C-alpha positions in Angstrom: 26.2 245.0 122.4 25.9 242.1 124.9 22.1 242.4 124.6 22.3 242.2 120.8 24.4 239.1 121.0 22.0 237.5 123.5 19.1 238.5 121.3 20.7 236.8 118.3 21.3 233.6 120.3 17.7 233.6 121.3 16.7 234.0 117.7 18.4 230.7 116.9 16.8 229.1 119.9 13.4 230.0 118.6 14.0 229.5 114.9 16.1 226.3 114.9 15.9 224.7 118.4 12.1 225.0 118.5 10.8 226.0 115.1 12.6 223.4 113.2 13.7 220.7 115.7 11.2 220.5 118.6 9.2 218.2 116.3 11.8 215.5 116.8 11.4 214.9 120.6 7.6 215.5 120.5 7.0 213.2 117.5 6.8 209.8 119.4 4.1 211.1 121.7 2.2 212.5 118.8 2.4 209.2 117.0 1.2 207.2 120.1 -1.7 209.5 120.8 -3.0 210.2 117.3 -1.8 207.2 115.2 0.4 209.4 113.0 2.4 207.1 110.8 6.1 207.4 110.1 5.4 208.2 106.4 3.1 211.1 107.4 5.6 212.3 109.9 8.2 212.3 107.2 5.8 214.4 105.0 5.4 216.9 107.8 9.1 217.2 108.2 9.6 217.7 104.5 6.9 220.5 104.4 8.8 222.3 107.2 12.0 222.1 105.2 10.2 223.2 102.0 9.0 226.2 103.9 12.5 226.9 105.1 13.9 226.5 101.6 11.4 228.9 100.0 11.8 231.3 102.9 15.5 231.3 102.5 15.2 232.2 98.8 12.7 235.0 99.6 14.4 236.8 102.5 17.6 237.2 100.6 15.7 239.9 98.6 14.8 241.9 101.6 16.7 245.3 101.7 18.5 246.5 104.8 16.9 248.9 107.1 13.3 249.2 108.3 12.1 246.5 105.8 14.5 243.9 107.2 13.4 244.6 110.7 9.7 244.4 109.8 10.1 241.1 108.0 12.1 239.7 110.9 9.5 240.7 113.4 6.7 239.3 111.2 8.7 236.0 111.2 8.9 236.1 115.0 5.1 236.3 115.2 4.6 233.5 112.7 7.1 231.3 114.5 5.4 231.6 117.9 1.9 231.2 116.4 2.8 228.1 114.3 4.6 226.5 117.2 1.7 226.9 119.7 -0.8 226.1 117.0 0.4 222.6 116.8 -1.1 221.9 120.2 -4.6 223.1 119.2 -5.4 220.4 116.6 -4.8 216.8 115.6 -5.7 217.3 111.9 -3.0 216.3 109.5 -3.8 219.1 107.0 -3.6 221.7 109.7 -0.4 220.3 110.9 1.0 220.4 107.4 0.1 224.1 107.0 1.6 224.9 110.4 4.9 223.1 109.8 5.2 224.8 106.4 4.6 228.2 108.0 7.1 227.3 110.8 9.7 226.6 108.1 9.1 229.9 106.4 9.4 231.7 109.7 12.5 229.8 110.7 14.2 230.9 107.5 13.3 234.6 108.1 14.5 234.5 111.7 17.7 232.5 111.0 18.9 234.5 108.0 17.8 238.0 109.0 18.5 237.5 112.7 22.0 236.4 112.0 22.6 239.1 109.4 21.4 241.9 111.7 23.3 240.5 114.7 26.6 240.1 112.7 26.2 243.6 111.2 25.8 245.1 114.7 28.8 243.2 116.1 30.9 244.4 113.1 29.9 248.0 113.6 30.9 247.7 117.2 34.2 246.1 116.4 33.2 242.8 118.1 33.6 240.4 115.3 35.4 238.0 117.6 32.1 237.4 119.4 30.4 235.9 116.3 31.4 232.3 117.0 29.2 232.4 120.1 26.1 233.3 118.1 25.7 229.8 116.7 25.5 228.3 120.1 21.9 229.2 120.0 21.1 226.2 117.7 22.4 223.7 120.2 21.0 225.6 123.2 17.5 225.4 121.6 17.8 221.7 120.8 19.0 221.0 124.3 16.3 223.1 126.0 13.5 221.6 124.0 14.8 218.1 124.6 15.1 218.7 128.3 11.6 220.2 128.5 10.0 217.3 126.7 12.0 214.8 128.8 11.0 216.4 132.1 7.4 217.6 131.3 6.3 215.5 128.3 4.5 212.8 130.3 2.7 215.4 132.5 1.7 217.8 129.8 1.2 215.5 126.8 2.1 216.4 123.3 -0.4 219.2 123.1 1.0 220.8 126.3 4.5 220.4 124.9 3.7 222.5 121.9 1.7 225.1 123.8 4.3 225.7 126.5 7.1 225.8 123.9 5.1 228.4 122.0 4.9 230.4 125.3 8.6 230.1 125.8 9.2 231.3 122.3 7.0 234.3 123.0 9.2 235.3 125.9 12.5 234.7 124.0 11.1 236.3 120.9 10.1 239.4 122.8 13.7 240.0 123.9 14.9 239.4 120.3 12.3 241.9 119.1 13.6 244.5 121.4 17.4 243.8 121.0 17.8 242.8 117.3 17.1 245.3 114.6 18.6 247.2 111.7 19.6 250.8 111.9 18.3 253.3 109.2 20.0 252.8 105.8 23.1 255.0 105.4 23.2 257.5 102.4 26.0 255.5 100.8 24.2 252.2 101.0 22.7 252.3 97.5 26.0 253.2 95.9 27.8 250.4 97.8 25.3 247.9 96.6 25.8 249.0 93.0 29.4 247.8 93.1 29.9 244.6 91.1 30.0 241.4 93.2 32.8 239.0 92.9 32.3 236.3 90.4 31.6 232.8 91.7 33.9 230.5 89.8 32.4 227.0 89.4 35.8 225.1 89.8 35.9 221.4 90.1 36.7 221.5 93.9 33.8 224.0 94.4 31.4 221.7 92.5 32.5 218.7 94.6 32.1 220.7 97.8 28.5 221.6 96.8 27.7 218.0 95.9 29.1 216.8 99.3 27.0 219.4 101.1 23.9 218.2 99.2 24.6 214.6 100.4 25.2 215.9 103.9 21.8 217.4 103.9 20.3 214.1 102.8 22.1 212.1 105.6 21.9 214.4 108.6 18.2 215.1 108.2 17.2 211.5 108.7 18.7 211.4 112.2 17.7 215.0 112.8 14.1 214.1 112.2 13.8 210.6 113.6 16.5 210.2 116.3 14.1 210.1 119.2 11.6 207.9 117.4 14.4 205.5 116.5 15.4 205.1 120.1 11.8 204.8 121.3 11.3 201.8 119.0 13.9 199.7 120.8 13.3 198.5 124.4 16.9 198.9 125.4 17.1 202.6 124.3 13.4 203.7 124.7 14.1 205.4 128.1 16.9 207.5 126.5 14.8 209.0 123.7 14.2 212.5 124.9 17.4 212.6 126.9 19.4 211.7 123.8 18.0 214.7 122.0 19.0 216.9 124.9 22.5 215.5 124.6 22.5 216.2 120.9 21.8 219.9 121.6 24.5 220.1 124.3 27.0 218.6 121.9 25.9 221.0 119.1 26.4 224.1 121.2 30.3 224.2 120.9 30.3 222.4 117.6 30.9 225.4 115.3 33.7 226.7 117.6 35.4 223.3 117.9 35.4 222.5 114.2 36.5 225.9 113.2 39.5 225.4 115.4 40.1 221.9 113.8 40.0 223.7 110.4 42.7 226.1 111.5 44.8 223.2 112.8 44.2 220.5 110.1 43.2 222.6 107.2 39.6 223.0 106.0 39.5 220.1 103.6 40.9 217.6 106.2 38.7 218.9 109.0 35.6 218.7 106.9 36.3 215.1 105.7 36.9 214.1 109.4 33.6 215.7 110.4 31.8 213.7 107.8 33.4 210.4 108.9 32.6 211.1 112.6 29.0 211.9 111.7 28.7 208.7 109.6 29.7 206.7 112.7 27.1 208.6 114.8 24.3 207.9 112.3 25.0 204.2 112.4 25.4 203.6 116.1 21.7 203.3 117.0 21.5 200.2 114.9 23.4 198.4 117.6 20.5 198.8 120.1 23.0 199.6 122.8 22.1 202.5 125.3 25.7 203.6 125.5 25.9 203.6 121.7 22.7 205.7 121.5 24.1 208.4 123.8 27.4 208.3 121.8 25.4 208.7 118.6 23.7 211.8 120.0 27.1 213.3 120.9 28.7 212.5 117.5 25.7 213.7 115.6 25.2 216.9 117.6 28.9 217.5 117.6 29.2 217.5 113.9 26.2 219.0 112.0 26.7 222.6 113.0 30.5 222.2 112.5 30.0 220.9 109.0 27.9 223.9 108.1 30.6 226.2 109.5 33.5 224.5 107.7 31.6 224.2 104.4 30.8 227.9 104.4 34.3 228.9 105.2 35.8 226.6 102.6 33.3 227.8 100.0 34.3 231.4 100.6 37.9 230.5 100.0 37.2 228.6 96.8 34.8 231.2 95.4 37.5 233.9 95.4 35.5 236.2 97.7 31.9 235.7 96.4 30.7 235.0 100.0 27.1 235.8 99.6 26.6 233.8 96.4 28.4 230.7 97.6 26.6 230.6 100.9 23.3 231.1 99.0 24.2 228.2 96.7 25.2 225.9 99.5 22.1 226.8 101.5 19.9 226.0 98.5 21.3 222.5 97.9 21.3 221.7 101.6 17.7 222.8 102.0 16.6 221.0 98.8 17.8 217.6 100.1 16.3 218.2 103.5 12.9 218.6 101.7 13.5 215.3 99.8 15.2 213.2 102.5 12.5 212.6 105.2 9.9 211.3 102.8 11.7 208.2 101.4 13.1 207.5 104.9 9.6 207.6 106.3 8.2 205.4 103.5 11.0 202.8 104.0 10.3 202.6 107.7 6.6 202.3 107.1 7.2 199.4 104.7 9.9 197.5 106.6 9.0 198.4 110.2 12.6 199.2 111.0 14.8 202.3 110.8 17.9 200.3 109.9 17.7 200.7 106.2 17.0 204.5 106.5 20.1 204.9 108.8 22.3 202.9 106.4 21.1 205.0 103.5 21.8 208.2 105.5 25.2 207.1 106.6 26.1 206.1 103.0 25.1 209.6 101.8 27.3 211.3 104.4 30.2 209.0 103.7 29.9 209.5 99.9 30.1 213.2 100.7 33.4 212.6 102.5 34.7 210.8 99.4 33.7 213.7 97.2 35.6 216.0 99.6 38.7 213.8 99.3 38.5 214.1 95.5 38.0 217.9 95.8 41.1 218.2 98.1 43.1 216.1 95.6 42.0 218.3 92.7 42.7 221.5 94.6 46.2 220.1 95.6 47.1 219.4 92.0 46.9 223.1 91.2 48.2 224.3 94.5 49.8 221.9 97.0 49.1 224.3 99.8 45.4 224.2 99.1 44.9 220.9 100.9 46.0 222.5 104.1 43.8 225.6 103.4 43.1 227.3 106.7 45.7 225.4 108.6 47.8 227.5 111.0 45.4 230.5 110.8 44.2 232.1 114.0 
């Protein structure tokens, strides 16, 4: 069972740490060597998120058993290939196709890998281990950031992509061997025929969904451009790749830390606090201070995985048990705004020559999400005073 958990963690390293986010620390070198503009970089990021969005919609239809394992392994091959492929060309159209395929593959790996790992842990009575699974996101970000910081100047941007693709091949091989679905049980079809809980679109649930949409808009600007932002300022330029490594290290325990905050403060309050902390983290690079840049990386990395964790947990509470449907809805709106967000941010930077306006807009979106959550907590409290402290005191 330890191997299964490790395999699941490595899935997140490949799918999120490299497949989705290695683009961030490599981007400045790609721009310097090829003349890639910020507007075009934003387009490439959006195509990756479009692939992820469409992939997330598709893999939800894959049945358990051999089919799920086959799609998962196909996604592993596609992820390794599309990562390494970035180093073989400098054609924008080819990059666009590769980033889109990488997004599709990341969705398949992330959703199916997590599902199969969690199912295996549940069958073994090891549900208490599940919190460690999400450390793979931060581990992947930190590892790719460290690799680019140490080897980027020696290998160049092409070498970065090729060697990361080779690393993903190694990690993916272990995940291929250790993560899979067992054959479907005879009672599986009957179990699936049971009616699913109804997702009740209450006002608090709608406000949570809107806040999550805005979080997707705000976080993705920093998630795409953080290293490029720091590289544009002389004071922070040396910290660019290192800051991304710090982001990953801070993200590793984020889900566990914020889940504990939810139990202590209540889910609504913890989620509002996480939004406010992230808002501060998004704004700090505007100061141009190296210390502020590192603190920004800590606050940003330390909140975005936690916000996902808290939002899913709160959504399950508000939906009356319709877990799969509410997670699907939240993932859809989150992914949709990630598709949209990088493009206008890139255009604004290309026009103004500064990231300040893009960061202000991103921070405003996340803070607006916090205000919507405050309204949701107030509405929930009107009907049930204990609802504001939802989750507080639970182990």
